[in-house]
Structures are given as structure tokens and as C-alpha cells.
C-alpha positions in Angstrom: -19.0 -7.6 -6.7 -18.6 -3.7 -7.7 -17.4 -1.8 -4.9 -19.3 1.5 -3.9 -18.5 4.4 -1.8 -21.5 5.7 0.3 -21.7 8.9 2.0 -24.2 8.7 5.4 -24.7 8.6 8.8 -23.4 5.6 11.4 -24.9 4.5 14.7 -23.4 2.8 17.9 -23.2 -0.9 17.2 -21.8 -3.8 19.0 -18.4 -4.0 20.3 -17.8 -0.2 19.7 -18.0 -0.5 15.9 -20.1 2.2 14.2 -23.0 0.1 12.7 -24.7 1.8 9.4 -28.2 2.9 10.6 -29.8 1.2 7.6 -28.9 -2.2 8.9 -29.8 -1.3 12.2 -32.7 -0.8 13.7 -4.5 -17.3 36.8 -2.0 -18.4 34.4 0.4 -17.4 31.6 0.2 -18.6 28.1 3.6 -20.0 27.1 4.3 -17.4 24.1 6.9 -17.1 21.7 7.5 -13.5 21.0 8.0 -13.4 17.4 10.3 -10.9 15.8 8.3 -8.3 13.7 10.3 -6.8 10.3 7.8 -4.3 8.5 8.5 -3.4 4.9 11.5 -0.9 4.8 10.0 2.5 4.4 10.2 5.8 6.0 8.0 5.9 9.0 5.8 8.6 10.4 6.2 10.6 13.8 4.8 13.8 13.8 1.2 13.4 15.1 -0.3 15.0 11.7 1.8 12.6 9.9 0.7 9.6 12.1 -2.9 10.5 11.1 -1.9 9.4 7.4 -1.0 6.0 8.7 -4.2 5.6 10.5 -7.3 4.3 8.4 -11.0 3.9 8.4 -12.3 0.5 8.0 -15.8 0.1 6.4 -17.3 -3.1 6.3 -19.6 -3.1 2.8 -22.4 -5.7 1.8 -23.2 -6.9 -1.5 -25.2 -4.2 -2.2 -22.6 -1.9 -1.7 -23.9 -0.4 1.8 -21.7 -0.1 4.5 -22.6 -2.1 7.4 -20.0 -0.6 10.2 -16.9 1.1 10.6 -13.4 0.9 12.9 -10.1 2.3 12.7 -6.7 0.6 11.8 -3.2 1.3 11.7 -0.7 0.8 8.9 1.8 -1.1 10.1 4.2 -1.9 6.9 4.8 0.2 3.8 3.3 -2.8 1.4 -0.5 -2.1 3.4 -0.5 -4.3 6.6 -3.2 -3.0 9.1 -3.4 -3.9 12.5 -6.8 -3.4 13.9 -9.5 -5.3 16.4 -10.8 -8.6 15.6 -14.4 -7.4 16.0 -14.2 -4.5 13.3 -13.3 -7.2 10.7 -15.4 -10.1 12.4 -17.2 -11.7 9.5 -18.5 -15.1 11.0 -22.0 -14.3 10.8 -21.4 -13.1 6.8 -22.7 -9.6 7.6 -20.6 -8.1 5.0 -18.8 -8.8 1.6 -15.9 -6.0 1.6 -13.6 -4.3 3.5 -13.0 -0.7 2.4 -10.0 1.0 3.4 -10.1 5.0 3.9 -7.1 7.0 4.2 -6.4 10.7 5.6 -5.5 12.8 2.9 -5.6 16.3 5.3 -6.7 16.0 8.5 -9.8 18.4 8.2 -11.6 16.3 5.6 -13.1 12.9 5.9 -11.0 10.2 4.6 -10.7 8.9 1.3 -11.8 5.3 0.4 -9.3 4.3 -2.2 -8.5 0.5 -1.3 -9.9 -2.9 -0.4 -8.3 -5.2 2.5 -8.3 -8.9 3.2 -7.9 -10.6 6.2 -4.5 -12.2 7.2 -4.8 -13.3 10.9 -7.2 -12.7 13.3 -7.6 -14.1 16.8 -10.8 -13.5 18.4 -9.6 -14.7 21.8 -7.8 -11.4 22.1 -9.7 -9.3 19.5 -6.8 -8.5 17.4 -6.5 -8.8 13.5 -4.2 -8.1 10.8 -5.7 -7.3 7.3 -3.6 -6.4 4.1 -4.7 -3.8 1.1 -4.9 -6.1 -1.9 -7.0 -3.9 -4.3 -8.0 -0.3 -5.4 -11.7 0.6 -5.7 -11.8 0.3 -9.1 -10.4 -3.8 -8.2 -7.1 -2.9 -9.7 -3.7 -4.2 -8.4 -2.3 -1.7 -5.6 1.5 -0.9 -6.1 1.7 2.5 -3.8 4.0 2.4 -0.8 2.1 3.3 2.6 3.3 5.6 5.6 3.5 3.4 8.6 4.1 3.5 12.3 6.8 1.2 14.0 5.5 -1.4 16.1 6.8 -0.7 19.6 7.3 -2.7 23.0 4.4 -2.7 25.0 6.0 -4.2 28.1 8.2 -1.0 28.3 5.1 0.9 28.9 4.6 1.7 32.9 2.1 3.4 34.9 2.3 7.5 34.3 3.5 7.0 30.6 1.8 9.4 28.2 -0.4 8.0 25.7 -2.0 9.5 22.3 -4.8 8.1 20.6 -5.9 8.4 16.9 -8.9 7.0 15.3 -12.4 7.8 13.5 -14.8 7.8 16.7 -17.5 9.2 14.8 -18.5 11.8 17.2 -17.9 15.4 16.2 -17.9 14.9 12.4 -16.2 12.2 9.9 -12.5 13.5 10.3 -9.7 11.4 12.1 -9.5 12.6 15.8 -6.7 12.8 18.2 -7.1 12.4 21.9 -4.1 11.9 24.9 -4.1 10.9 28.1 -1.8 8.7 30.5 -1.5 4.8 31.5 -3.5 4.3 34.7 -2.7 0.8 35.4 -3.0 -2.8 33.8 -5.4 -5.4 34.0 -4.7 -9.3 33.6 -6.4 -12.1 32.2 -5.9 -15.9 33.1 -4.9 -17.1 29.5 -3.0 -13.7 28.7 -0.9 -12.4 31.9 -0.7 -9.8 33.7 -0.5 -7.2 30.6 -3.5 -8.4 29.1 -4.9 -4.8 29.1 -3.6 -1.2 29.4 -5.8 0.9 31.4 -5.9 4.6 30.6 -8.1 7.9 31.2 -7.7 8.8 27.0 -11.2 9.4 25.6 -11.9 6.5 23.2 -15.2 6.4 21.6 -17.1 3.9 19.5 -15.4 3.7 15.8 -12.1 4.2 17.6 -11.8 0.5 18.2 -8.9 -1.1 16.2 -7.1 2.5 16.0 -3.7 3.8 17.3 -1.9 4.0 20.8 1.3 5.5 20.9 4.0 6.6 23.2 6.2 9.7 23.2 8.5 8.0 21.0 5.5 7.9 18.2 5.7 4.0 18.5 2.8 2.0 18.2 2.1 0.0 21.7 -1.1 -0.9 21.8 -4.7 -1.1 20.2 -7.6 1.2 21.5 -10.4 -1.6 22.2 -12.6 -0.6 25.1 -15.0 2.1 25.6 -15.5 3.4 29.4 -14.8 -0.2 30.7 -14.9 -1.0 34.6 -13.9 -3.6 36.5 -16.6 -5.7 35.2 -16.2 -4.5 31.9 -19.7 -2.3 32.2 -19.3 1.1 30.0 -19.0 3.9 32.9 -20.2 7.4 32.3 -20.6 7.3 28.6 -23.4 9.5 27.6 -25.7 10.8 24.8 -24.5 13.9 23.9 -24.4 14.5 19.9 -26.8 13.5 17.3 -24.1 11.2 15.4 -26.3 9.3 13.5 -27.9 12.4 11.8 -31.6 11.6 12.4 -32.6 14.6 14.6 -32.9 12.8 18.0 -30.3 12.3 20.7 -30.9 8.9 22.1 -29.3 5.4 22.8 -29.1 4.8 19.1 -26.3 7.6 18.8 -22.6 7.0 19.9 -22.1 7.4 23.5 -19.4 10.0 24.6 -17.2 9.3 27.5 -17.6 12.4 30.1 -15.0 11.7 33.1 -14.5 9.0 35.6 -13.6 6.4 32.8 -11.1 4.0 32.2 -10.7 2.7 28.8 -8.9 -0.3 27.6 -6.1 -0.8 25.0 -4.6 -4.2 23.9 -0.7 -4.2 24.1 0.6 -4.6 21.0 3.1 -7.5 22.2 -0.2 -9.8 22.0 0.0 -9.0 18.3 3.2 -9.8 17.1 2.7 -13.2 16.4 -0.3 -12.5 14.4 1.9 -9.8 12.6 4.8 -12.1 12.2 2.6 -14.8 10.6 0.6 -12.1 8.4 4.2 -11.2 7.1 5.2 -14.7 6.4 1.9 -16.1 5.0 2.0 -18.7 8.0 -1.4 -19.9 9.1 -1.9 -18.5 12.8 -2.9 -20.7 16.0 -4.3 -18.7 18.7 -2.2 -20.0 22.2 -5.0 -18.2 24.1 -8.2 -19.3 25.2 -11.9 -17.9 25.7 -13.2 -17.5 29.3 -14.9 -20.7 29.0 -11.9 -22.5 28.2 -12.6 -23.2 24.6 -9.9 -22.1 22.0 -10.0 -19.1 20.1 -12.5 -19.3 17.0 -10.5 -19.4 13.6 -10.8 -17.3 10.6 -13.8 -19.3 9.2 -15.6 -19.8 12.5 -15.5 -23.2 12.6 -13.4 -26.1 14.3 -12.1 -29.1 13.1 -13.6 -31.9 15.2 -12.0 -35.1 13.2 -9.3 -35.7 16.3 -12.0 -35.4 19.0 -12.8 -38.3 21.4 -14.9 -38.2 24.5 -14.8 -40.2 27.6 -16.8 -40.8 30.8 -20.0 -38.8 29.4 -22.6 -38.7 32.0 -26.1 -38.1 30.2 -29.4 -36.1 32.2 -32.0 -38.3 33.7 -34.2 -37.6 31.0 -32.1 -38.6 28.1 -33.1 -42.0 26.3 -31.8 -44.0 23.9 -33.6 -42.7 21.1 -32.2 -39.2 22.1 -30.1 -37.5 19.3 -27.4 -34.6 19.2 
């Protein structure tokens, strides 16, 4: 298909993605710690430099229309990008192409230059690695990209400073910088005690998949949830700005956390096997499980049932011998 660059407004969508308005309306998993070795190249350190390594990811349909957008971080000179699984989730065939926009100057919207393909994804922990593969003109990519060094999220402690970069879709189309501190950690049965890093730094829709860095300018996590309380509900996130440009401030706009909120960041150590397998071309298999005990869904969205067998099946009283399933 021909790739198109489209300039228009966005509105809030599921999973903290920014959805295109025209479309819209407790144990620990045994875990190997892969050694991640990014392609050698100068890394970036200052905030303005870091902005050049944070990309906007735009899902585009077969007609060239954007469907939603999110953020991602370049982690290698050859174009590997770490982001959220829901930003690139195409299990319902909602988009055809992932476009990648880079910030050239921080006071202007990012420039759409490339397309990318999914390399590895784990929907159980909502993390994915994609790679820039072609230019918008469908040509091979020979560029060397600025990238952020992958840090060690196990070294992060409560009270540590955090800095967030991404494209939240609030206050314009340019990249946005916020800061805060680590306020604690949240556990998950299949992940362990550091399933989430909690922070008081502002994270808004569209920031999902972006960059969370330490004072050492190392990537320590992926902003993933906005204003999440203990039960996963949005806390004190209000509609204060006409983010989709329809002239009305309502629930179709992106909400803005305004205080009393705790946001969630996925620790980067959970992504290290995803990164290593993307670098090596190895097929990734998730060690994590969904809350209902089911294995995380592969990229294609299907399961191999060829080796599954059932024993001691109990049927409901109204099932007859003619029933089918």
C-alpha cells in the first residue's frame, strides 16, 4: 500500500492510546535475565538530546488514515524501538502500517519518516519491540539512529527521581517532558514484586510506550498506565482541554491527571528478553501468564492447540449428546 502522512486531531482511546477521531465515534515467574547489547553508537543524555530518541508511533489503516498513536523509545542505532504492546496491537486487524515520527526540533511536531514492523511482543505485560524497516517512500533504511541506553530497573528505589518523555496529545502535537519520583512498587502474581513502578509523574494518553529515565539518563521503564489506583481505575483524570479539536471539552477528549494520582511504569528489566530476542531474531515465548491463567497471546493472536488434551471433563446438566462446541 502507499503510505500517507495525515495531519489531523486525535481523541482518547482504549489503553491510553490516542485514537483517530474519524475511526471513533503470589509467586514469581522463573525468568532468565538476557544480556542486551545495543548496536554500538553514541547514546543520548541531555533532555533535548533524549527527545530525538523518543518517537511517535502511528497506526495507519489501508486507506492511509491514522487510527491511533502512542510513543516509543529508540534503544539501538539500527532502529529497535521499545513500546507498549497495546500501541502496536493488531490482533483485530485494525491497522495496516506502523508509521514512525521523529522529533527534529522540540518546538515542532515530529516528522513522519519511516515505517516499522513488530519484532517481539508480550501482551501479558503489555510490552513490545518494533524495528524501523523502511522509509515512507518504501526505500531501505541506512540511517543510524540516536538511542537511549537500557538501564537496570532493579536498582531503582523509592524516592528516586524520574523523567518522562512522550507524545501525550495534550497541549499540542510536540514532545512533552514531565518529571516526578518513584512512589513505590506494585506486584503481580506471575511477574513478581516489581511488576510496576509507581510514580507521581504526569502521564497522559498517548504517552504510553514512551520513555522513563533515571538521573543517569538510562531507560528504566515504559510509561503504561494513566492515573491508576489500587483497583486499576483512573484517579482524578479530568477533561480540561479540547484535545481533539471538535470545539467541545467532553469525554471524547484526552483526560488530564490533575493531582492525587499514581501512574504506572513497566520496569525495563521485564523487557530485556523481548529486546534480546528482537536483536537475535529468536522467536519470543512469554513466561508470564494472564490473570486468568492463560498463556500470553502470541503476535498472530492464535494458539497452537495440536498438543492439547482434556481429561475428567464435567458437562452442565443441560448438555446432550447432540451438543457441539
